[in-house]
C-alpha positions as CSV (number, residue, x, y, z in Angstrom):
1,X,-93.1,-1.7,48.1
2,X,-93.1,-2.6,44.9
3,X,-95.0,-5.9,44.2
4,X,-94.0,-8.4,42.3
5,X,-93.7,-9.3,38.8
6,X,-95.2,-12.5,37.3
7,X,-91.5,-13.9,37.2
8,X,-90.8,-14.0,40.3
9,X,-94.0,-15.7,41.6
10,X,-93.5,-18.3,39.2
11,X,-90.1,-19.3,40.1
12,X,-90.9,-19.4,43.8
13,X,-93.7,-21.5,43.3
14,X,-91.3,-24.1,40.8
15,X,-89.0,-24.1,43.8
16,X,-91.5,-24.9,46.7
17,X,-92.9,-27.5,44.0
18,X,-89.5,-29.3,42.4
19,X,-90.3,-29.2,38.9
20,X,-92.1,-27.4,35.8
21,X,-94.3,-30.8,35.1
22,X,-95.7,-30.8,38.9
23,X,-96.4,-26.8,39.2
24,X,-97.9,-26.7,35.6
25,X,-100.2,-30.5,36.3
26,X,-101.2,-28.7,40.0
27,X,-102.2,-25.2,38.1
28,X,-103.9,-26.7,35.2
29,X,-104.6,-24.8,31.8
30,X,-103.5,-21.8,31.6
31,X,-106.1,-20.4,29.0
32,X,-109.4,-18.9,29.6
33,X,-111.8,-21.7,27.7
34,X,-115.0,-19.8,28.2
35,X,-116.8,-22.8,29.0
36,X,-119.9,-21.0,30.5
37,X,-120.7,-19.6,27.1
38,X,-121.9,-23.3,26.7
39,X,-124.4,-23.3,29.8
40,X,-127.9,-22.9,29.5
41,X,-129.9,-20.6,31.9
42,X,-131.2,-23.7,34.3
43,X,-127.4,-24.8,34.4
44,X,-126.6,-21.3,35.8
45,X,-129.8,-21.6,38.3
46,X,-128.6,-25.3,39.4
47,X,-124.7,-23.7,39.8
48,X,-126.0,-21.0,41.9
49,X,-128.2,-23.1,44.4
50,X,-125.7,-25.7,44.5
51,X,-123.1,-23.1,45.8
52,X,-126.2,-21.1,48.0
53,X,-126.5,-24.5,50.1
54,X,-122.8,-25.7,50.4
55,X,-122.3,-22.4,52.1
56,X,-121.8,-23.1,55.2
57,X,-122.7,-26.3,55.4
58,X,-120.7,-29.9,54.6
59,X,-120.3,-29.9,50.9
60,X,-120.2,-33.8,50.6
61,X,-123.8,-33.8,51.9
62,X,-124.9,-31.4,49.7
63,X,-123.7,-33.5,46.6
64,X,-125.2,-36.8,48.0
65,X,-128.8,-34.7,47.7
66,X,-128.4,-33.3,44.7
67,X,-130.7,-36.2,42.8
68,X,-133.4,-34.8,45.1
69,X,-133.0,-31.1,44.4
70,X,-133.4,-31.9,40.6
71,X,-136.2,-34.0,40.9
72,X,-137.8,-31.0,43.6
73,X,-137.4,-28.4,41.7
74,X,-138.0,-29.7,38.1
75,X,-134.3,-29.8,37.0
76,X,-133.8,-26.4,37.8
77,X,-136.1,-24.9,34.6
78,X,-136.3,-21.3,34.7
79,X,-140.0,-21.2,33.8
80,X,-141.4,-24.0,36.0
81,X,-139.7,-22.4,39.4
82,X,-141.2,-19.0,38.3
83,X,-144.4,-20.4,38.2
84,X,-144.6,-21.9,41.7
85,X,-147.3,-20.7,43.9
86,X,-145.7,-19.7,47.6
87,X,-147.5,-22.3,49.1
88,X,-145.9,-24.7,47.0
89,X,-142.4,-23.3,47.7
90,X,-143.1,-23.8,51.3
91,X,-144.2,-27.4,50.6
92,X,-141.0,-28.3,48.4
93,X,-138.9,-26.3,51.4
94,X,-139.8,-29.6,53.6
95,X,-139.1,-32.4,51.1
96,X,-136.9,-34.8,52.5
97,X,-135.3,-35.4,48.8
98,X,-133.7,-32.2,50.1
99,X,-131.6,-30.0,52.7
100,X,-134.8,-28.5,54.2
101,X,-134.0,-24.6,54.7
102,X,-136.6,-22.4,54.0
103,X,-134.7,-19.3,53.6
104,X,-132.4,-21.1,51.3
105,X,-134.9,-22.7,49.1
106,X,-136.3,-19.3,48.5
107,X,-132.8,-18.1,46.8
108,X,-134.0,-20.5,43.9
109,X,-136.5,-18.5,42.5
110,X,-135.0,-15.3,43.6
111,X,-132.2,-16.3,41.3
112,X,-134.5,-17.7,38.4
113,X,-136.0,-14.1,38.6
114,X,-132.4,-12.7,38.2
115,X,-131.5,-15.1,35.4
116,X,-135.3,-14.7,33.5
117,X,-134.3,-10.8,33.6
118,X,-131.0,-11.3,31.6
119,X,-132.7,-13.6,29.3
120,X,-134.9,-10.5,28.7
121,X,-132.0,-8.0,28.1
122,X,-129.1,-10.0,26.7
123,X,-131.1,-13.6,25.3
124,X,-129.6,-15.4,27.9
125,X,-127.6,-15.4,31.3
126,X,-124.2,-16.3,29.9
127,X,-124.4,-13.4,27.6
128,X,-124.9,-11.0,30.5
129,X,-122.1,-13.2,32.0
130,X,-119.8,-12.3,29.1
131,X,-120.9,-8.7,29.3
132,X,-119.9,-7.9,32.5
133,X,-116.5,-10.2,32.5
134,X,-115.4,-8.2,29.4
135,X,-115.8,-4.9,32.1
136,X,-113.8,-6.8,35.0
137,X,-114.2,-9.8,37.1
138,X,-114.8,-7.5,40.0
139,X,-117.8,-5.8,38.7
140,X,-120.0,-9.4,37.6
141,X,-119.2,-10.7,41.5
142,X,-120.7,-6.9,42.3
143,X,-123.7,-7.7,40.0
144,X,-124.6,-11.2,41.6
145,X,-124.4,-9.9,45.3
146,X,-126.7,-6.9,44.1
147,X,-129.3,-8.9,41.8
148,X,-128.9,-11.8,43.1
149,X,-130.0,-13.5,46.4
150,X,-127.1,-14.9,48.8
151,X,-124.3,-14.8,45.8
152,X,-122.1,-12.4,47.9
153,X,-119.0,-12.8,49.5
154,X,-117.5,-16.0,48.2
155,X,-120.3,-18.0,46.7
156,X,-121.0,-16.0,43.6
157,X,-117.2,-16.4,42.7
158,X,-117.2,-20.1,43.6
159,X,-120.1,-20.7,41.5
160,X,-119.2,-18.8,38.4
161,X,-115.8,-21.0,38.5
162,X,-117.9,-23.9,38.6
163,X,-119.4,-23.0,35.8
164,X,-116.2,-22.2,33.6
165,X,-116.1,-18.7,34.1
166,X,-112.5,-17.3,34.6
167,X,-112.4,-15.6,37.8
168,X,-109.8,-15.7,40.8
169,X,-110.9,-16.4,44.3
170,X,-110.4,-14.7,47.3
171,X,-109.2,-17.6,49.6
172,X,-107.1,-17.5,52.9
173,X,-104.0,-17.6,51.2
174,X,-104.7,-15.2,48.5
175,X,-105.5,-12.9,51.1
176,X,-102.6,-13.4,53.1
177,X,-100.3,-13.0,49.7
178,X,-102.1,-9.7,48.8
179,X,-101.7,-8.2,52.0
180,X,-98.0,-9.4,52.3
181,X,-97.2,-7.3,49.2
182,X,-99.5,-4.4,50.8
183,X,-101.8,-4.9,47.2
184,X,-104.3,-4.1,50.3
185,X,-104.2,-2.5,53.9
186,X,-108.0,-2.7,54.7
187,X,-110.5,-4.6,54.4
188,X,-110.8,-7.6,51.8
189,X,-114.3,-6.7,50.0
190,X,-114.0,-3.3,50.5
191,X,-114.5,-1.3,47.0
192,X,-110.9,-0.1,47.2
193,X,-109.5,-3.5,47.9
194,X,-111.2,-5.0,45.5
195,X,-110.0,-2.5,42.6
196,X,-106.4,-3.3,44.1
197,X,-106.9,-6.7,43.5
198,X,-108.4,-6.2,40.6
199,X,-105.8,-4.3,39.0
200,X,-103.1,-6.6,40.3
201,X,-104.5,-9.4,38.8
202,X,-104.8,-7.4,35.5
203,X,-101.0,-6.4,35.8
204,X,-100.0,-10.4,35.8
205,X,-102.3,-11.3,33.6
206,X,-100.8,-8.4,30.6
207,X,-97.5,-10.1,31.8
208,X,-98.2,-13.9,31.5
209,X,-101.2,-14.3,29.4
210,X,-102.3,-16.5,31.9
211,X,-106.1,-16.9,33.0
212,X,-107.7,-15.1,36.0
213,X,-107.8,-18.8,37.4
214,X,-104.6,-20.0,36.4
215,X,-102.6,-16.9,38.0
216,X,-105.0,-17.3,41.5
217,X,-103.3,-20.6,41.5
218,X,-100.0,-19.9,41.0
219,X,-100.2,-17.3,43.6
220,X,-101.0,-20.0,46.2
221,X,-98.7,-22.2,45.7
222,X,-96.0,-19.5,45.7
223,X,-97.3,-18.4,49.0
224,X,-99.8,-20.8,51.0
225,X,-98.9,-24.1,53.1
226,X,-96.5,-26.0,50.7
227,X,-98.3,-29.3,50.8
228,X,-97.3,-32.3,49.1
229,X,-98.0,-31.8,45.2
230,X,-99.4,-34.3,42.9
231,X,-97.5,-37.4,42.0
């Protein structure tokens, strides 16, 4: 089975959303802005922490508590976080200003260590991301899973997207589309499947010049539930 071209996906999404204006409003910018290059190491740690706490939890509650997280963890200053002794980490994990989950609180220091290591080798975490993203997105995901704490699955990719890194996401719509197109036939996150998905996105990118994020949304709008668009 031959997989679809960019044009085929685009025209089906266009038919479903009713107009080019509607579709492009939903998709947003189609070029990679590389805004993550302006992010500090502390901002990377903050976003990783936020996504770790949002995983399996109500995102709205995490947002409501976030000012408390900043107060408790020194605005995610890497050096200050790394200087916390174990007993301080335990005390902070019980602070009522945050969501009290000791295992997740531990990831803050663990991910600070990962970020600090990148500072030694690349000058900053943004520069490490740039180097890995230039290889491919999957390589970047695998780095976070291996060297970070609780950044596997969709947690790492969602954090990267929030930080301005151009990445696709493996949502239900995307998985359904990849299976329907027979891009994958095994486990979604197996090495074989991830490589096949990366290759398919790379082909669509070569055809369109669009970012992974824009292509991700285009596929979802062409395949998933056709909910009402933005008016």
